[in-house]
C-alpha positions as CSV (number, residue, x, y, z in Angstrom):
1,M,0.2,-0.1,-0.3
2,S,1.4,3.3,-1.0
3,N,2.1,6.0,1.4
4,I,1.3,8.7,-0.7
5,K,-1.5,10.9,1.1
6,G,-4.1,13.5,-0.4
7,E,-2.6,12.8,-4.2
8,K,-4.9,15.0,-6.9
9,I,-5.0,12.4,-10.0
10,V,-6.9,13.4,-13.0
11,I,-7.3,11.1,-16.0
12,I,-8.1,12.3,-19.3
13,G,-10.5,9.5,-20.9
14,G,-13.2,7.8,-19.7
15,V,-14.2,4.4,-21.6
16,A,-12.0,1.4,-20.4
17,A,-8.2,1.8,-18.9
18,G,-9.1,5.6,-17.3
19,P,-12.0,4.1,-15.3
20,K,-10.1,1.0,-14.6
21,A,-7.0,3.1,-13.4
22,A,-9.3,5.6,-11.3
23,C,-11.0,2.6,-9.1
24,R,-7.6,0.8,-8.7
25,V,-6.1,4.1,-7.2
26,K,-9.0,5.1,-4.8
27,R,-8.7,1.3,-3.8
28,L,-5.3,1.6,-3.1
29,M,-5.7,5.2,-1.5
30,Q,-8.9,6.3,-0.4
31,D,-8.0,9.8,0.4
32,A,-6.6,10.5,-3.0
33,E,-8.9,12.8,-5.0
34,V,-9.6,11.3,-8.6
35,T,-11.4,12.8,-11.5
36,I,-12.2,11.6,-14.7
37,I,-12.5,13.8,-17.6
38,D,-14.2,12.7,-20.8
39,E,-16.1,14.9,-23.4
40,D,-18.9,12.2,-24.2
41,S,-21.9,12.0,-21.9
42,L,-21.7,8.2,-22.0
43,I,-18.6,6.7,-20.1
44,S,-17.2,3.3,-18.8
45,Y,-18.8,1.3,-21.6
46,G,-18.0,-1.9,-23.5
47,G,-17.2,-0.8,-26.7
48,C,-16.3,-4.4,-28.1
49,G,-19.7,-5.0,-27.6
50,I,-21.1,-3.0,-29.8
51,P,-21.8,-5.1,-32.5
52,Y,-23.8,-7.4,-30.5
53,Y,-26.0,-4.5,-29.6
54,V,-26.7,-3.6,-33.1
55,S,-27.5,-7.6,-33.9
56,G,-29.7,-7.8,-30.7
57,D,-27.7,-10.1,-29.3
58,V,-27.1,-7.2,-26.3
59,S,-30.8,-5.8,-26.1
60,D,-30.3,-2.3,-24.7
61,E,-27.2,-0.1,-24.9
62,S,-27.6,0.4,-20.9
63,E,-26.3,-3.3,-20.4
64,L,-23.1,-2.1,-22.3
65,R,-22.5,0.3,-19.5
66,S,-23.8,-1.6,-16.3
67,T,-21.9,-3.6,-13.7
68,S,-22.6,-7.2,-13.3
69,F,-24.5,-6.4,-10.5
70,H,-26.7,-4.3,-12.7
71,M,-25.6,-0.7,-11.9
72,V,-24.9,1.6,-14.6
73,R,-21.8,3.2,-14.7
74,N,-22.5,6.8,-14.7
75,E,-21.2,9.9,-13.2
76,T,-23.5,9.3,-9.9
77,F,-22.4,5.8,-9.7
78,F,-18.6,6.8,-9.6
79,Q,-19.1,9.2,-7.1
80,D,-21.4,7.3,-4.9
81,A,-19.8,4.1,-5.0
82,K,-16.4,4.4,-6.4
83,G,-15.6,8.0,-4.7
84,V,-14.2,9.5,-8.0
85,E,-15.6,12.5,-9.6
86,A,-16.5,12.1,-13.4
87,L,-17.0,15.0,-15.4
88,T,-18.6,14.1,-18.6
89,R,-19.1,16.8,-21.3
90,T,-15.9,18.1,-20.7
91,R,-13.1,18.5,-23.1
92,A,-9.4,18.7,-21.8
93,L,-8.0,21.0,-23.9
94,S,-4.4,21.4,-23.2
95,I,-1.6,20.3,-20.4
96,D,0.7,22.7,-18.9
97,R,3.1,20.5,-17.3
98,K,5.2,23.0,-15.5
99,K,2.3,24.1,-13.5
100,K,1.1,20.7,-13.5
101,V,-2.6,21.5,-14.2
102,V,-4.9,20.7,-17.1
103,L,-7.1,23.6,-19.1
104,I,-11.0,21.9,-19.4
105,E,-13.8,23.5,-21.1
106,H,-17.3,22.2,-20.3
107,V,-18.6,21.3,-23.7
108,D,-22.4,22.4,-22.9
109,T,-21.7,25.9,-21.6
110,G,-18.1,26.7,-23.1
111,V,-17.1,27.6,-19.5
112,Q,-13.1,27.0,-18.9
113,Q,-11.1,26.4,-16.1
114,T,-8.0,24.4,-14.6
115,I,-7.4,21.6,-12.8
116,A,-4.3,20.8,-10.8
117,Y,-2.4,17.4,-10.8
118,N,0.1,15.6,-8.9
119,K,-0.4,12.5,-11.3
120,L,-2.1,13.0,-14.7
121,M,-3.4,9.8,-17.2
122,L,-4.2,10.0,-20.5
123,A,-6.5,7.3,-21.9
124,T,-7.5,9.5,-25.0
125,G,-8.2,5.9,-26.7
126,S,-8.4,5.7,-30.6
127,R,-10.7,7.5,-33.2
128,P,-11.9,5.4,-36.3
129,F,-10.0,5.8,-39.8
130,V,-12.2,7.9,-42.0
131,L,-11.3,7.2,-46.1
132,P,-10.1,10.2,-47.8
133,I,-12.8,9.3,-50.5
134,P,-15.6,11.6,-51.3
135,G,-19.3,11.1,-49.7
136,A,-17.5,10.1,-46.3
137,D,-19.3,12.8,-44.9
138,L,-22.6,11.7,-46.4
139,D,-26.1,11.0,-44.0
140,G,-26.1,7.5,-43.4
141,V,-22.1,7.0,-43.4
142,F,-21.2,5.5,-40.2
143,T,-18.0,4.6,-38.4
144,V,-18.4,2.4,-35.2
145,S,-16.7,4.9,-33.0
146,N,-19.0,5.0,-29.9
147,L,-22.3,4.3,-28.3
148,H,-24.3,7.4,-30.1
149,K,-23.3,6.0,-33.3
150,A,-24.5,2.2,-32.4
151,I,-27.6,3.7,-30.9
152,E,-28.2,5.6,-34.5
153,I,-27.4,2.9,-36.5
154,K,-30.1,0.3,-34.7
155,K,-32.6,3.2,-34.4
156,R,-32.9,3.4,-38.4
157,I,-32.5,-0.7,-38.7
158,A,-35.3,-1.0,-36.5
159,G,-37.2,1.7,-37.9
160,G,-36.8,-0.2,-41.6
161,K,-34.9,2.3,-43.1
162,V,-31.9,0.3,-44.0
163,T,-32.6,-2.4,-46.8
164,R,-29.4,-2.4,-47.9
165,A,-25.9,-2.2,-46.2
166,V,-22.3,-2.0,-47.3
167,V,-19.3,-2.5,-44.7
168,I,-16.2,-0.9,-45.9
169,G,-13.3,-3.4,-44.2
170,G,-12.5,-6.8,-43.8
171,G,-11.2,-6.7,-40.2
172,A,-12.7,-7.8,-37.0
173,I,-14.9,-4.8,-36.5
174,G,-16.0,-5.1,-40.4
175,V,-16.9,-8.9,-40.4
176,E,-19.1,-8.5,-36.6
177,M,-21.1,-5.9,-38.1
178,A,-21.9,-7.8,-41.5
179,E,-22.9,-10.7,-39.4
180,A,-25.0,-8.0,-37.1
181,L,-26.8,-6.7,-40.1
182,T,-27.6,-10.2,-42.1
183,D,-28.0,-12.6,-39.0
184,L,-31.3,-10.6,-37.2
185,W,-31.9,-7.7,-39.6
186,Q,-32.1,-9.6,-42.9
187,V,-30.2,-6.7,-44.6
188,D,-28.8,-7.2,-47.4
189,T,-25.5,-6.5,-46.7
190,T,-22.0,-6.4,-48.9
191,L,-18.6,-6.5,-47.2
192,I,-15.6,-4.7,-49.0
193,E,-11.7,-5.5,-48.2
194,F,-9.1,-3.7,-50.0
195,M,-6.8,-6.8,-49.1
196,D,-7.0,-9.9,-50.9
197,Q,-8.4,-11.8,-47.5
198,L,-10.1,-11.1,-44.4
199,L,-8.5,-10.3,-41.2
200,P,-5.4,-9.4,-42.7
201,R,-2.0,-9.5,-41.0
202,I,-4.2,-11.4,-38.4
203,V,-4.5,-14.7,-39.6
204,D,-3.4,-16.5,-42.7
205,F,-4.9,-17.4,-45.8
206,P,-6.3,-20.9,-44.9
207,M,-8.2,-19.5,-42.1
208,A,-9.2,-16.5,-43.6
209,A,-10.8,-18.4,-46.5
210,M,-12.4,-20.9,-44.3
211,L,-14.3,-17.8,-42.5
212,A,-14.9,-15.8,-45.8
213,T,-16.8,-19.2,-47.3
214,H,-18.8,-19.2,-44.1
215,L,-20.0,-15.4,-44.4
216,R,-21.2,-16.3,-47.9
217,D,-23.0,-19.1,-46.9
218,K,-25.0,-17.1,-44.2
219,G,-25.6,-14.6,-47.2
220,V,-23.1,-11.6,-46.9
221,T,-21.6,-10.8,-50.2
222,L,-18.2,-10.6,-50.1
223,H,-15.6,-8.6,-52.6
224,L,-12.1,-9.0,-51.7
225,G,-9.4,-7.1,-53.2
226,E,-11.6,-4.1,-53.9
227,G,-11.3,-1.1,-52.2
228,A,-14.0,2.0,-52.3
229,A,-13.2,4.6,-54.3
230,E,-16.6,6.9,-53.6
231,I,-19.5,7.1,-51.6
232,L,-22.4,8.1,-53.7
233,G,-25.2,9.9,-52.5
234,N,-28.1,12.1,-53.3
235,G,-29.8,14.8,-51.6
236,G,-27.0,14.8,-48.7
237,K,-28.3,10.9,-47.9
238,V,-25.7,8.0,-49.2
239,T,-27.1,6.0,-52.0
240,G,-24.2,3.7,-52.7
241,V,-20.4,2.5,-52.8
242,R,-18.6,2.6,-56.2
243,T,-15.4,0.3,-56.5
244,A,-12.9,0.3,-59.4
245,R,-15.2,-2.9,-60.5
246,R,-18.8,-2.1,-59.5
247,T,-21.2,0.1,-58.1
248,L,-23.6,-1.2,-55.0
249,D,-26.4,0.1,-53.9
250,A,-26.9,1.2,-50.2
251,D,-28.9,3.1,-47.7
252,L,-26.4,2.3,-44.9
253,V,-22.5,2.4,-45.1
254,I,-20.4,1.4,-42.4
255,M,-16.7,2.2,-42.7
256,A,-14.7,-0.1,-40.4
257,A,-11.1,0.4,-42.1
258,G,-9.3,0.4,-38.6
259,V,-8.6,2.9,-36.0
260,R,-5.7,5.4,-35.1
261,P,-4.6,6.2,-31.7
262,R,-6.1,9.7,-30.2
263,S,-2.5,11.2,-29.4
264,E,-2.9,14.9,-30.4
265,L,-3.2,16.3,-26.6
266,A,-0.1,14.4,-25.6
267,R,1.7,15.5,-29.1
268,E,1.1,19.2,-28.4
269,S,2.0,18.7,-24.4
270,G,5.6,17.8,-25.4
271,L,5.3,14.2,-24.6
272,Q,7.1,11.5,-27.2
273,V,5.0,10.2,-29.6
274,S,6.0,7.2,-31.9
275,A,6.0,7.2,-35.6
276,M,2.6,5.4,-35.8
277,G,1.3,8.2,-33.6
278,A,0.9,6.1,-30.5
279,I,2.0,7.7,-27.0
280,V,5.2,6.2,-25.9
281,V,5.6,4.6,-22.4
282,N,7.6,2.7,-20.7
283,E,6.5,-0.7,-18.6
284,R,5.3,1.3,-15.8
285,M,3.1,3.0,-18.6
286,Q,4.8,6.5,-17.6
287,T,5.1,8.5,-20.9
288,S,8.4,10.8,-21.2
289,D,7.0,13.0,-18.5
290,P,7.4,10.9,-15.3
291,S,4.2,12.3,-13.7
292,I,2.0,11.6,-16.8
293,Y,1.0,7.9,-17.7
294,A,-0.9,6.7,-20.5
295,A,-3.0,3.7,-21.5
296,G,-5.4,1.8,-23.3
297,D,-6.0,2.3,-27.3
298,C,-3.8,5.8,-27.2
299,I,-0.5,3.9,-26.6
300,E,2.1,1.7,-28.3
301,V,3.5,-1.6,-26.6
302,R,6.1,-4.3,-26.9
303,H,5.3,-7.7,-28.5
304,L,6.6,-10.2,-26.8
305,V,7.7,-12.4,-29.8
306,S,9.3,-9.8,-32.0
307,G,9.8,-7.4,-29.4
308,K,9.0,-4.6,-31.3
309,K,6.5,-2.1,-30.4
310,F,3.3,-2.7,-32.3
311,Y,-0.5,-1.0,-31.5
312,A,-3.2,-3.3,-30.4
313,P,-6.3,-1.4,-29.6
314,L,-8.2,-4.1,-27.5
315,G,-10.2,-3.7,-24.3
316,S,-9.0,-6.5,-22.7
317,L,-5.5,-4.7,-23.0
318,A,-6.7,-1.6,-22.3
319,N,-8.1,-2.6,-18.7
320,R,-5.0,-4.6,-17.8
321,E,-2.5,-1.5,-18.7
322,G,-5.2,0.7,-16.8
323,R,-4.5,-1.3,-13.5
324,V,-1.0,-1.0,-14.0
325,A,-0.7,2.7,-14.5
326,G,-3.5,3.0,-11.3
327,D,-1.1,0.6,-9.3
328,N,2.0,3.3,-10.4
329,M,0.3,6.6,-9.6
330,A,-0.5,5.0,-6.2
331,G,3.5,4.6,-5.6
332,I,3.2,0.8,-6.1
333,P,5.8,-0.3,-8.7
334,S,4.2,-2.4,-11.4
335,V,4.9,-3.4,-14.9
336,F,2.9,-4.2,-18.3
337,K,5.6,-6.3,-20.1
338,G,3.8,-6.7,-23.3
339,A,1.1,-8.6,-25.4
340,V,1.2,-11.3,-28.0
341,G,-1.9,-9.6,-30.0
342,S,-4.6,-12.3,-28.6
343,F,-7.7,-12.3,-30.9
344,I,-10.6,-14.4,-30.8
345,M,-14.1,-13.6,-32.3
346,K,-17.4,-15.1,-33.7
347,A,-18.9,-14.9,-37.0
348,F,-22.6,-16.7,-37.1
349,D,-22.1,-20.3,-36.3
350,V,-18.3,-20.2,-36.1
351,C,-15.3,-18.6,-34.1
352,I,-11.6,-18.0,-35.3
353,G,-8.7,-16.6,-33.0
354,A,-4.7,-16.0,-33.1
355,T,-2.4,-15.1,-31.1
356,G,1.2,-13.7,-31.3
357,L,2.6,-13.4,-35.2
358,S,1.0,-15.0,-38.5
359,H,3.1,-16.8,-41.0
360,D,2.8,-13.7,-43.5
361,V,3.9,-11.0,-40.6
362,A,6.7,-13.5,-39.0
363,L,8.4,-13.7,-42.9
364,A,8.1,-9.8,-43.2
365,E,10.1,-9.7,-39.4
366,G,13.0,-12.2,-41.0
367,Y,11.9,-15.1,-39.2
368,D,12.6,-18.3,-40.9
369,A,8.9,-19.3,-40.3
370,D,6.9,-22.4,-41.6
371,V,3.5,-23.3,-40.6
372,S,2.1,-26.5,-39.5
373,L,-1.9,-26.6,-40.8
374,T,-4.0,-29.6,-38.9
375,A,-7.7,-30.4,-38.9
376,P,-8.4,-32.5,-35.9
377,S,-11.6,-33.6,-34.1
378,D,-12.7,-31.1,-31.6
379,R,-13.4,-34.0,-29.1
380,A,-13.2,-37.5,-28.5
381,H,-14.0,-39.1,-32.0
382,F,-16.4,-41.6,-30.5
383,F,-18.4,-38.8,-29.0
384,P,-22.1,-38.0,-30.2
385,T,-21.2,-34.5,-30.9
386,V,-17.8,-34.3,-32.3
387,G,-16.8,-31.9,-34.9
388,Q,-13.8,-30.7,-36.6
389,V,-11.7,-28.0,-35.8
390,V,-8.5,-26.4,-37.7
391,F,-5.4,-25.2,-36.1
392,Q,-2.2,-23.4,-37.8
393,M,1.1,-23.3,-35.6
394,V,3.7,-20.6,-36.9
395,F,7.0,-21.4,-35.7
396,D,10.4,-20.7,-36.6
397,R,12.5,-23.7,-38.1
398,R,15.8,-22.5,-36.7
399,T,15.2,-22.1,-33.1
400,R,11.7,-24.2,-33.1
401,R,10.1,-21.4,-31.6
402,V,6.3,-21.4,-31.8
403,L,6.0,-17.6,-32.9
404,G,1.8,-17.9,-33.3
405,L,-1.6,-20.0,-33.1
406,Q,-4.7,-19.7,-35.1
407,G,-7.5,-21.6,-35.0
408,F,-10.7,-21.9,-36.8
409,G,-14.0,-23.9,-35.3
410,P,-17.4,-24.4,-34.5
411,M,-18.6,-21.7,-31.7
412,G,-18.2,-22.4,-28.4
413,D,-14.9,-22.8,-25.6
414,G,-12.7,-24.9,-28.0
415,I,-11.0,-22.9,-30.1
416,L,-10.5,-20.2,-27.4
417,V,-8.8,-22.5,-24.6
418,R,-5.7,-23.5,-27.1
419,I,-5.7,-19.6,-28.3
420,D,-5.4,-18.6,-24.2
421,A,-3.3,-21.4,-23.4
422,A,-1.2,-21.0,-26.6
423,A,-0.8,-17.3,-25.9
424,A,0.4,-18.0,-22.5
425,L,3.3,-20.2,-23.8
426,I,4.4,-17.9,-26.6
427,S,4.7,-15.0,-24.1
428,T,7.7,-17.0,-22.4
429,G,9.1,-17.9,-25.7
430,A,8.0,-21.2,-25.7
431,T,9.5,-24.1,-28.4
432,I,7.7,-26.8,-30.1
433,D,8.5,-29.4,-27.9
434,D,6.7,-27.3,-25.1
435,F,3.4,-26.9,-26.9
436,G,4.0,-30.9,-27.7
437,T,4.5,-31.8,-23.9
438,L,1.7,-29.1,-22.5
439,E,-1.0,-30.6,-20.3
440,M,-4.4,-30.2,-21.1
441,A,-7.7,-31.4,-19.1
442,Y,-9.2,-34.1,-21.1
443,A,-12.7,-36.0,-21.1
444,P,-14.2,-37.0,-24.4
445,P,-16.7,-34.3,-24.3
446,F,-14.1,-31.7,-24.5
447,S,-11.2,-32.7,-26.4
448,A,-9.3,-35.8,-27.8
449,A,-6.9,-37.8,-25.5
450,I,-4.0,-36.3,-27.9
451,D,-5.1,-32.7,-27.5
452,S,-5.5,-30.7,-30.9
453,I,-2.7,-28.2,-29.5
454,N,-0.3,-31.4,-28.9
455,A,-1.0,-32.3,-32.5
456,A,-0.1,-29.3,-34.2
457,A,3.1,-29.3,-32.2
458,Y,3.9,-32.9,-33.2
459,V,3.0,-31.8,-37.0
460,A,5.5,-28.8,-36.3
461,D,8.1,-31.1,-35.2
462,N,8.0,-33.7,-38.2
463,I,8.2,-30.5,-40.4
464,C,11.3,-29.4,-38.5
465,E,13.0,-32.8,-38.4
466,G,12.5,-33.0,-42.1
467,R,10.1,-36.2,-41.5
468,L,7.1,-34.4,-43.2
469,R,7.3,-32.6,-46.7
470,K,4.4,-30.7,-47.5
471,I,2.6,-28.7,-50.1
472,P,1.2,-25.4,-48.9
473,M,-2.8,-25.3,-48.8
474,A,-2.8,-22.6,-51.5
475,S,-0.4,-24.0,-53.8
476,F,-2.4,-27.3,-53.5
477,L,-6.0,-25.1,-54.1
478,Q,-3.8,-23.2,-57.3
479,W,-2.8,-26.4,-59.0
480,M,-6.9,-27.7,-58.9
481,E,-7.7,-25.1,-60.7
482,D,-4.9,-25.1,-63.4
483,F,-3.6,-28.7,-63.6
484,T,-0.9,-27.1,-66.4
485,I,0.9,-25.2,-63.5
486,Q,2.5,-28.3,-62.6
487,P,1.8,-31.1,-65.2
488,D,4.2,-34.0,-63.3
489,W,2.1,-34.2,-60.1
490,V,-0.7,-36.5,-59.5
491,A,-2.8,-36.7,-56.5
492,L,-2.9,-39.9,-54.7
493,D,-6.0,-40.3,-52.4
494,I,-5.9,-42.4,-49.9
495,R,-9.6,-42.5,-48.5
496,H,-12.4,-44.9,-49.0
497,P,-13.2,-45.8,-52.8
498,K,-16.6,-44.3,-52.0
499,E,-15.2,-40.8,-51.5
500,V,-12.4,-41.4,-54.1
501,G,-14.7,-42.6,-56.8
502,P,-15.8,-39.1,-57.9
503,F,-12.9,-37.7,-57.9
504,V,-11.2,-40.2,-60.4
505,D,-14.5,-39.9,-62.7
506,K,-14.3,-36.1,-62.7
507,F,-10.3,-35.7,-63.1
508,G,-9.2,-38.9,-64.9
509,G,-7.4,-41.8,-63.5
510,E,-3.9,-40.7,-64.6
511,R,-4.4,-37.3,-62.8
512,W,-6.1,-38.7,-59.7
513,L,-5.0,-42.5,-58.2
514,G,-7.0,-44.0,-55.8
515,I,-5.3,-46.5,-53.1
516,P,-6.9,-46.9,-49.7
517,Y,-4.9,-45.9,-46.6
518,N,-4.6,-50.0,-45.5
519,E,-4.0,-51.2,-49.1
520,V,-0.4,-48.7,-49.8
521,R,2.0,-51.4,-48.3
522,A,1.0,-53.7,-50.5
523,R,0.2,-52.1,-53.9
524,Y,2.8,-49.3,-53.7
525,Q,4.6,-50.8,-56.6
526,E,1.4,-49.6,-58.5
527,L,2.6,-46.0,-57.8
528,P,4.5,-43.4,-60.3
529,A,8.1,-42.8,-59.6
530,D,8.5,-40.4,-61.9
531,K,5.8,-38.0,-60.8
532,T,5.4,-36.0,-57.7
533,M,2.4,-37.7,-55.7
534,I,0.1,-35.3,-53.6
535,L,-1.0,-37.3,-50.6
536,L,-4.7,-36.7,-49.8
537,C,-6.9,-37.7,-47.0
538,D,-9.6,-36.1,-44.5
539,A,-7.3,-34.3,-42.0
540,G,-3.3,-35.0,-43.1
541,T,-2.5,-38.0,-40.5
542,R,-2.8,-41.1,-42.7
543,S,-0.9,-38.9,-45.7
544,F,1.9,-38.4,-43.4
545,E,2.0,-42.3,-42.4
546,T,1.9,-43.1,-46.1
547,Q,4.8,-40.5,-47.0
548,S,7.0,-42.3,-44.4
549,F,6.2,-45.8,-45.6
550,L,6.9,-44.5,-49.4
551,D,10.1,-42.6,-48.3
552,S,11.2,-46.5,-46.8
553,V,10.6,-48.2,-49.8
554,G,12.6,-45.5,-52.1
555,L,9.9,-43.7,-53.1
556,K,10.3,-40.0,-51.5
557,N,8.3,-38.1,-54.6
558,S,5.7,-37.2,-52.2
559,L,4.4,-34.1,-50.2
560,V,1.4,-34.4,-47.9
561,L,-1.4,-32.0,-48.2
562,S,-1.3,-30.7,-44.4
563,G,-5.2,-30.2,-42.7
564,G,-6.4,-32.5,-46.1
565,F,-9.9,-32.4,-46.9
566,N,-11.3,-31.2,-43.7
567,V,-9.8,-28.0,-44.7
568,V,-10.7,-28.1,-48.5
569,R,-14.3,-28.6,-47.7
570,K,-14.2,-25.4,-45.0
571,I,-12.9,-23.3,-47.5
572,G,-15.1,-24.4,-50.6
573,V,-14.2,-25.0,-53.7
574,D,-15.9,-25.1,-57.2
575,W,-14.4,-28.4,-58.1
576,Y,-15.4,-30.5,-55.5
577,P,-17.7,-33.4,-57.0
578,Q,-21.0,-33.0,-55.8
């Protein structure tokens, strides 16, 4: 407990990190004067819940501002329950660091005054990135930046004013908003993304492709690799969106093109701000002025894999950072070492999650990165509700360090549990071997005896040691679209003849070979030695066993399709026999 008495703590920003720090300080120093300043009238709400409020999963906006014991977090709540003064509709104009005062303005009256501080915290958050294109200011164009806009979006939809919507941006918010508009409200929704996949830099191609297929199956129209060039309007109201390839009709446009840190106040005060525009802090959440702290979406933190600073605007991190800032403002040394960027979201009936670095990012960072792609059962294969999940482990071949894990599967806690376990290990620099021996709780309704996270590590180990040679999923799909890319390849499908037959009929016996898994040892002499064989099964496990045997008899001309048809089916392809 701190011995500091009568401290004046001022916190600018009242959504996540700010209120967390304020309440932490008061618990540690009951005699401190703690003041939150925020220009909005609504504070301390769960911004990450906005898409679920729009979708109807959260019925009323007050639920996003309520505690678990159903008290609304407003000015009266903070004063009476927390002993914290909350000045809403109050804008911080400037900071005089020498005098240690903040100039504030009461928005409704225009009255200005100064407020003194011993310790100051900036929790100014982020602002949505508004694309610099014509029509961005039309009525009916929204960013998902605060609760007021969410309320207006839902009001228009519920009032029957929205029949067609365009979501610009295929990140998490864009996907969640597309689901919200389509699922409950049956709005004809199109999502456009400038990059060639959803969730760019967060997940890699196989995961993004499976997500895209699921969204399309649920009625969302996707246009990937397309950017919005102009938002069209008539009489000041939005009527559509134009890309380089098409014009889309719309009476609602959601711009979900990411966010940027709000750091103007810090910069104008002479505090250090990074090249990406985020406030620079140390592990104690101190800025370049030791009396001023910062936390939440306005700062950058250290990535515990790459060691570099990165921007992670997540409510979960904001709360942790706010607590650390609160500790230090109360005189208790506490550190926030960094993050690995853990992420998870639902999309209709599935969930997708990731932690650490994606393969693309790992390669860009200079790692000797590779991946293991697995598609195991999500619980014991004999349990009635068994389903398939997909995991991709990213690792460094030279050091065997695990750099990231991605997961895709049915809605539930199965993906979350593995992503969380991986995040904890990855943050410590864990290797493939650590993941292979990780103990996970087991019972048939919850997992297989060999847990999914262990299985991903086993495949990674086989790849690192040269026991498993594989073909990337994207390369296989390209070949299936055009056999002339690699005319000396053939498919060796080791599934049941009833599964293989339609493929042989469609692609021909010279291109598609079929020998059941349990007959390969007796019939391997039928296989070609002058062509590269792509080994195919449902998950890749039988294919690896087959490759190992074929290697032993001198046929080392095979590549395994890791993840197998379990992944192919989830990605969705035109050539799959019906």
